[in-house]
C-alpha positions in Angstrom: 28.0 -16.8 -12.0 25.5 -16.0 -15.0 24.0 -19.5 -14.7 23.1 -19.0 -11.1 21.7 -15.5 -11.8 19.8 -16.8 -14.7 18.1 -19.3 -12.5 17.2 -16.8 -10.0 15.9 -14.4 -12.6 13.8 -17.2 -14.2 12.2 -18.2 -10.9 11.5 -14.4 -10.3 9.9 -14.1 -13.8 7.8 -17.3 -13.2 6.7 -15.9 -9.9 5.7 -12.5 -11.4 3.9 -14.3 -14.3 1.9 -16.4 -11.7 0.9 -13.4 -9.7 -0.4 -11.7 -12.9 -2.3 -14.7 -13.9 -3.9 -15.1 -10.5 -5.0 -11.4 -10.3 -6.4 -11.7 -13.8 -8.2 -14.9 -12.8 -9.6 -13.3 -9.7 -10.8 -10.2 -11.5 -12.4 -12.2 -14.3 -14.2 -14.5 -12.0 -15.1 -12.0 -9.2 -18.8 -12.0 -10.0 -19.1 -15.8 -10.6 -21.1 -17.5 -7.9 -19.2 -19.8 -5.5 -15.9 -18.7 -7.0 -12.9 -19.3 -4.7 -10.5 -16.5 -5.0 -6.8 -17.3 -5.0 -3.5 -15.7 -3.9 0.1 -16.3 -4.5 2.5 -17.3 -1.6 6.1 -16.6 -2.5 8.9 -18.6 -0.7 12.6 -17.5 -0.9 14.7 -20.5 -2.0 18.5 -20.7 -2.3 18.0 -20.6 -6.1 15.4 -17.8 -6.3 11.7 -17.8 -5.3 8.9 -20.4 -5.4 5.4 -19.2 -6.1 2.4 -21.3 -5.0 -1.3 -20.6 -5.9 -3.5 -21.0 -2.8 -7.2 -20.4 -2.2 -8.1 -17.6 0.1 -11.1 -16.9 2.1 -11.2 -13.3 1.4 -13.6 -12.0 -1.2 -12.1 -10.5 -4.3 -10.9 -6.8 -3.8 -10.6 -5.3 -7.4 -8.2 -2.6 -6.1 -6.1 -5.2 -4.4 -6.0 -7.2 -7.6 -5.0 -4.4 -9.6 -2.2 -3.4 -7.3 -1.0 -7.1 -7.3 -0.9 -7.2 -11.0 1.0 -3.8 -11.2 3.6 -4.9 -8.5 4.1 -8.1 -10.4 4.7 -6.2 -13.7 7.4 -4.2 -11.8 9.0 -7.3 -10.5 8.9 -8.7 -14.1 10.8 -5.7 -15.4 13.2 -5.7 -12.5 14.1 -9.4 -13.2 14.6 -8.6 -16.9 17.0 -5.8 -16.0 19.0 -8.0 -13.7 19.3 -10.6 -16.5 20.4 -8.0 -18.9 23.1 -6.5 -16.3 24.5 -10.0 -15.7 24.8 -10.5 -19.6 26.5 -7.2 -20.0 28.9 -8.0 -17.2 29.7 -11.3 -18.7 30.4 -9.8 -22.0 32.8 -7.1 -20.5 34.7 -9.8 -18.6 35.1 -11.7 -21.8 36.3 -8.5 -23.5 38.8 -7.8 -20.8 40.2 -11.4 -21.0 40.5 -11.2 -24.8 
């Protein structure tokens, strides 16, 4: 059980990290001439989520990038909490069996 949860959590952490990195890149390069802004497309998979970085035609909207980075940080924290809960559950199950 913990193994499958761990894989799901790790994919979520990777997706959140990718979203933060893309938002930071877009913000840092917003005033660079000919910069092609990027976005992250997340796809639900049986073992978690897949995050793909793709170019977008839209210009960089600073407010949107900050919101994306904030949302990704909350996703990151939520995935950590899920991992902690799974580890606590496993610990308690082992205590019950002992």
